[in-house]
N, C-alpha and C positions, 0 to 999 in steps of 0.2 A: 638742182633744187627740186624737191618732190612737190607734186601738186595733187590736189584731190578735187573731184567733181562735186559740185554743191548746188543746192537749190534752196530758195526761200519759200517756206510754206506759209501762206497767208490765210489765217483763220478768221473768218468773220463771225461775230457773235450773233448777228441778226439772222432771222429767217429770210431767205432770198425773196426779193420782190418779184412777183410773177408778171414780167413785162409782156408776156404773150396775151394777157388779158386787157392790155391797154388798147383802147379804141384808136385806130390809126386813120380814121376817116376825117377829111377836111371838108367843112361845110361849103366853103366857097373860095375859089382861087382866082387870082388875076390871070391875064394872058401873059405868059412869060415869053421872053424874047430869045433865050438861048440856054439850053441845058440847065434847068433849075436843079439846085441841090437842097435836100430837105434835112431838117433836124427837129427833134421834139424834146421839150423840157417838161418834166412832170414834177409837181410841187407837193405831192403826197404819196405815201406808199401804195395806195390803190390806183394811182394814175388817173383820178377823176379831175383834178385841177391840172390842166396842161396848157401849154402854149406852143404853137408851131412857129418855126421860122424857116424862111426859104431865101437862098442866095440866087440872084439872077444877074443878067448883064444888061447894061444900059443900051446896048445895040448888038446885033448879031456879030458885028466885026470887033467888038470889044473883047480883048483876050482874057480879062479878069472878071470875076464875079463882084462887081462894084455896086450892086443894088441889093438891099435887104428888105424883105417883107417880114414883119413881126406882128403876130396876133396879140397885141399888148393887153387886151381885155379877156383873152381866153375863150371867146365865143365861137371860134372855128372859122371866122370870116376874115380872110386876108385881103379883101377888096375894100375895106372901110377906109375913110379918110384918116390920115395920120398914121398909117401902118406901112408906108413905103418910104425908104430912106436911101439916099445916095451916100456912098462911103467916101472917105478921105484917104488918099494914098499917103502912107508914112513909112519911112525906113525901108526903102527898096520895094519888095513885092507885097508888103503887108498893107492891107486896107482896113481902116477903122470905121465902124458904124456905131453911132451913139443915138439910139432911138428914143431915149427917155424911159420912164419907169413902167413896170408891168404891174397891173392890178386886176385880179380875176374876180369879177362880181363886185357888188356894192360893199360887201362886208369883208372881203378878203384883204390880206396884208398887201402893202405896196412894196415891191422889190425895186430898189433904186440903183443908180449908177450903172445901168445896163450898158455894156459895151460888147460888140462882136468884132473879133479880129479875124480877118480872112486873108488867105494868101492866094497867089496865082496857081498853086498846085494843091487842089483840094482833095483829089483822090490819089492816095499813095504818097502824099506830101505832108507838109506841116500844117497843123491847125484844121479847122478853125478853133479858136478859143473864145469862150464866153466868160464875161466877168459881171457879177452883180452882187448886191447886198441883200440877203434874204431878210424880208421885213424891214429893210432899211438899216440893218444892224450888222449882220454876220456876212463878211466877204467870202465869196466862193469863186473858184475858177473851174470851168468845165472844158473838157476836150483833151484830157491827158491820155496818152497811150502807154500800154505796157511795152517793155523793151522788145523790139522787132515787130511791133504791130503797126500796120498802116493807119494813117489818119485820113479823115475826110468825111463829108456828109454823104447822104444817100441819094441816088438818082430818082427815087420815088418815095412816097410816104411809107410804103411797105418795107423799104430797105433803109429807112432813116434810122440813125442811131438815137437812142433815148438817153437823155441826161437826167439823173435823179437829183433834185434839189430840195431835199427835205431832211431836217435834223431830228425828225421823229423816229428815226431808226439809228441803231448804234453804228459807229464809224468802222471802216476797215481800211486797208491800205494796199498799194501796189508798189513794186520796186521802181525807183526812178532810173536806176542803172544796175544791171546784174550781169556778172560774168559767168561763164560755164565752168571755169576752173580758177582756183585760188591757191597761192603758195602755202605749203604746210608750215606752220609755226610763224607765219608772217602776220602783219597787221593790215587789214583792208577796211576802207570806209564803205559802208552800205547805206544808201539813202533811199527813203521811201516817201511816197506822197500819201497823206492821210485824207480820207474823205469817203465818197459814196460811189459804189459800182453802178454803172448803167447797163445798157444793152447795146451791143454792137461795138465795132472797133473805135478806139479812142473816145470812149464815152464815160471815162472816170471824172468825177467832180471832186476837186480838192478844196479843203477848208484852208483859210489863212492861218499862218503859224500862230497868230495871237489868240486863236479860238481855244487852243489847248494850253493848260497851265503846267509847266514843268514841275515835277514833284507831286502834283495832285492828280492830273490825268495821266494814267500809266498805260503804255502800249507795249505789247509783247509779240514776239515772233518765234518761229522754230526753224532752226538751221538744220537742213537735212543733206547729207552727202556721204562720201566714202573716202577713207584714207588711202594711202598709196598701196596698201595691201588688199584693198577692196572691202575692208570691214566697214559696216554702216556707222555713220555718225549722226546723232540727233541731239541738238543742243538748243534749249530754250533760252532766249535772251530778252532783255528789256531795252527799248529805244529810249535813250536818256536825254538827247539834246534836240533842239529845234534849229532850223537854219532858214 
């Protein structure tokens, strides 16, 4: 069976968000017990509305990051009452944190159903994943990685991944699974995750499948590869189904 090498070209319609301009200073931090891991969520393309979260351990001997600090009001102070949460272990190594809603400032929207899923393998492993509803309406999941990309939070604010949670910019997508070779003349299923690109490994934020309407919201990609004789192949296609 002949095969050809292929790649999926992901073309974003938006101008890239300049994450290098996002202020990574934290105003005030608690005293952590063991190897804190940092992540940052920004709720606007300029990175001015942002929330830090940090995973810590309940004791130096605890093997997992079972404590969550979340700056729920976005003022940069992680030491305030009501911003430290103990996780609940579920389904093996996964630990679930449910800290309550995020609301930045008095007039900002309230983001609800906030959940942080962390695992015992934070660097080079699975997760963490964040789930919440933007403005209490649109469900998003953050923490997706590209194929072959390591997951995990950063060991410092400077190395923390940045998750973009703003629908004020056009959506893009990443492949959920992509092979380096496909059989010629065959039929293969290629799945993508639609959402928003962040900064750092595993920083993609996906929208829920119900956000896009099949037949109304149209998504296109370009298939790039070579046939068995080495001739280039370039084929534009439409993503037609949700799953």
